[in-house]
C-alpha positions in Angstrom: -215.3 -32.9 10.6 -217.3 -34.5 7.8 -219.9 -35.5 10.4 -220.1 -31.9 11.6 -220.5 -30.4 8.1 -223.1 -33.1 7.2 -225.0 -32.2 10.4 -224.9 -28.5 9.6 -226.2 -29.3 6.1 -229.0 -31.4 7.4 -230.1 -29.0 10.1 -230.1 -26.0 7.7 -232.2 -27.9 5.2 -234.6 -29.0 7.8 -235.1 -25.4 8.9 -235.8 -24.3 5.3 -238.3 -27.2 4.9 -240.2 -26.3 8.1 -240.3 -22.7 6.9 -242.4 -23.9 4.0 -240.7 -22.3 1.0 -237.6 -21.4 -0.9 -236.2 -18.8 1.5 -233.1 -16.9 0.7 -232.6 -15.2 4.0 -230.1 -16.4 6.6 -231.2 -18.9 9.2 -229.7 -20.2 12.5 -229.6 -23.5 14.3 -227.7 -24.9 17.3 -225.1 -27.7 17.7 -224.6 -29.0 21.2 -221.3 -28.8 23.0 -221.3 -32.6 23.3 -221.6 -33.0 19.5 -218.8 -30.4 19.0 -216.5 -32.3 21.4 -217.2 -35.6 19.7 -216.2 -34.0 16.4 -213.0 -32.8 17.9 -212.2 -36.3 19.1 -212.9 -38.0 15.8 -211.3 -35.6 13.4 -208.5 -33.9 15.5 -207.5 -35.9 18.6 -207.6 -39.3 16.9 -205.4 -38.0 14.0 -202.7 -35.9 15.9 -200.1 -38.0 17.5 -199.0 -35.6 20.3 -202.6 -34.8 21.2 -204.2 -37.0 23.8 -207.4 -34.9 24.4 -209.1 -31.8 23.0 -212.4 -30.5 24.2 -214.2 -27.2 24.9 -216.5 -25.8 27.5 -218.7 -23.4 25.5 -220.1 -20.2 27.2 -221.9 -17.1 26.0 -219.6 -15.5 23.4 -216.5 -17.4 24.4 -215.1 -20.9 25.0 -212.5 -22.5 27.1 -210.4 -24.9 25.2 -208.6 -27.8 27.0 -205.7 -29.7 25.3 -203.7 -32.6 26.7 -200.3 -33.1 25.0 -197.7 -35.8 25.2 -194.5 -34.5 23.7 -191.1 -36.1 24.4 -192.0 -37.2 27.9 -193.8 -34.0 28.8 -197.4 -34.8 29.6 -199.4 -31.6 30.1 -203.0 -30.3 30.1 -203.4 -26.7 29.1 -206.4 -24.4 28.9 -207.0 -21.1 27.1 -210.1 -18.9 26.6 -211.0 -18.0 23.0 -213.5 -15.8 21.2 -214.9 -16.9 17.9 -214.6 -13.9 15.6 -215.5 -15.6 12.3 -216.7 -18.9 10.9 -217.1 -19.3 7.2 -217.8 -22.6 5.4 -218.6 -22.8 1.7 -217.2 -24.4 -1.4 -214.2 -22.0 -1.7 -213.5 -21.1 1.9 -213.4 -23.1 5.1 -212.0 -20.7 7.8 -212.3 -20.1 11.5 -210.8 -17.0 13.2 -210.2 -16.9 17.0 -209.1 -14.2 19.4 -207.2 -15.4 22.4 -208.7 -13.6 25.4 -206.6 -15.2 28.2 -203.1 -16.5 28.8 -202.5 -20.2 28.5 -203.0 -21.9 31.8 -201.2 -25.1 32.9 -203.8 -27.4 34.5 -201.5 -30.4 35.0 -197.9 -31.2 34.0 -195.8 -34.3 34.3 -192.1 -34.1 33.3 -189.6 -36.6 32.1 -187.0 -35.1 34.4 -186.1 -32.1 36.5 -184.3 -30.3 33.6 -187.4 -30.6 31.4 -189.5 -29.1 34.2 -187.2 -26.1 34.5 -187.1 -25.6 30.7 -190.9 -25.7 30.4 -191.5 -23.3 33.3 -188.9 -20.9 32.1 -190.2 -20.8 28.5 -193.8 -20.1 29.8 -192.5 -17.4 32.2 -190.3 -15.7 29.5 -193.2 -15.5 27.0 -195.8 -14.3 29.4 -193.9 -12.1 31.8 -190.8 -10.8 29.8 -192.2 -10.7 26.2 -195.7 -10.0 27.3 -197.0 -12.5 24.8 -198.5 -16.0 25.0 -196.8 -19.0 23.5 -199.9 -20.7 22.2 -200.0 -19.1 18.8 -196.3 -19.6 18.3 -196.6 -23.3 19.1 -199.6 -23.9 17.0 -198.0 -22.0 14.1 -194.8 -24.1 14.4 -196.7 -27.3 14.0 -198.7 -25.8 11.1 -202.0 -25.9 12.9 -202.9 -22.2 12.6 -201.5 -19.0 11.2 -201.1 -16.0 13.4 -202.0 -12.6 12.0 -202.4 -9.4 14.1 -202.5 -11.6 17.2 -205.5 -13.6 15.8 -205.5 -17.3 15.3 -206.5 -18.3 11.7 -207.5 -22.0 11.4 -207.8 -22.7 7.6 -209.6 -26.1 7.2 -209.2 -26.2 3.5 -206.0 -28.1 3.6 -208.0 -31.1 5.0 -211.5 -30.5 3.7 -210.5 -29.5 0.2 -209.3 -33.0 -0.4 -212.7 -34.6 0.4 -215.1 -34.4 -2.6 -218.2 -35.3 -0.4 -217.5 -32.4 2.0 -216.9 -29.9 -0.9 -220.2 -31.2 -2.5 -222.1 -30.5 0.7 -220.5 -27.1 1.2 -221.7 -26.2 -2.4 -225.2 -26.6 -1.1 -225.0 -25.1 2.3 -223.1 -21.8 3.1 -222.2 -21.1 6.8 -221.7 -17.4 7.0 -221.0 -17.0 10.8 -221.5 -18.7 14.1 -221.9 -17.5 17.7 -221.2 -19.1 21.0 -223.9 -19.6 23.6 -224.0 -21.5 26.8 -223.1 -25.1 25.9 -223.9 -24.8 22.2 -222.6 -23.4 18.9 -225.2 -21.5 17.0 -224.5 -21.6 13.2 -225.9 -19.0 10.8 -226.2 -19.9 7.2 -228.3 -20.3 4.1 -229.0 -22.9 1.4 -227.8 -22.6 -2.1 -231.2 -23.7 -3.5 -229.9 -24.1 -7.1 -227.2 -26.5 -5.9 -229.4 -28.2 -3.5 -232.3 -29.1 -5.8 -230.2 -29.2 -9.0 -230.8 -27.3 -12.3 -233.7 -28.4 -14.3 -232.4 -30.0 -17.4 -233.7 -29.0 -20.9 -235.1 -32.5 -21.3 -237.2 -32.1 -18.1 -238.3 -28.7 -19.2 -239.6 -30.1 -22.5 -241.4 -32.9 -20.8 -243.1 -30.5 -18.4 -244.0 -28.2 -21.3 -245.5 -31.2 -23.2 -247.5 -32.3 -20.2 -248.8 -28.8 -19.5 -249.8 -28.1 -23.1 -253.3 -29.2 -24.4 -253.4 -32.7 -26.1 -253.5 -32.7 -29.8 -256.6 -34.5 -31.0 
């Protein structure tokens, strides 16, 4: 995640430099699907014991997320379609909000025994057909990955990012206001906090500049 945020910071600053001035208006730039999935692997898959793989196929205005889990002898690959409603990254807030736009699909499943197979299939059937709900949000909330509010998935990254001073320092300089999904890329919209980026001019430097700018006393 630190690599992702550093890349966002670098790209936004490059856009502002190319624009040739101190521009306050919002700018956009793209991150490739390959880069996004590499970030998932480094900061999510490699740090969550039950998660064997996590990657996304990004399309116009939606993404298909694939997750491979290994839980108590159950090895399964699931997929779900999501819509990104909000992405906000700054010093105070690091939040993504998703809307689930499809039911969870089982791509592959290997079971420890017959009883586990029956229990898994019954649970999925009960949620989707009887309760007319999808178990994904309930499962992720149980493992404290997301919060579910009004059928939306809230992924609050502050619990991890807030403990990393270098990330918070970067987010003080670059504000990501939103992001949109396009074919095979994530397009981030944000702006630069110019005061934080270039630093405040100290009184000493102001005095020096004033002295240099004033006529020499002779």
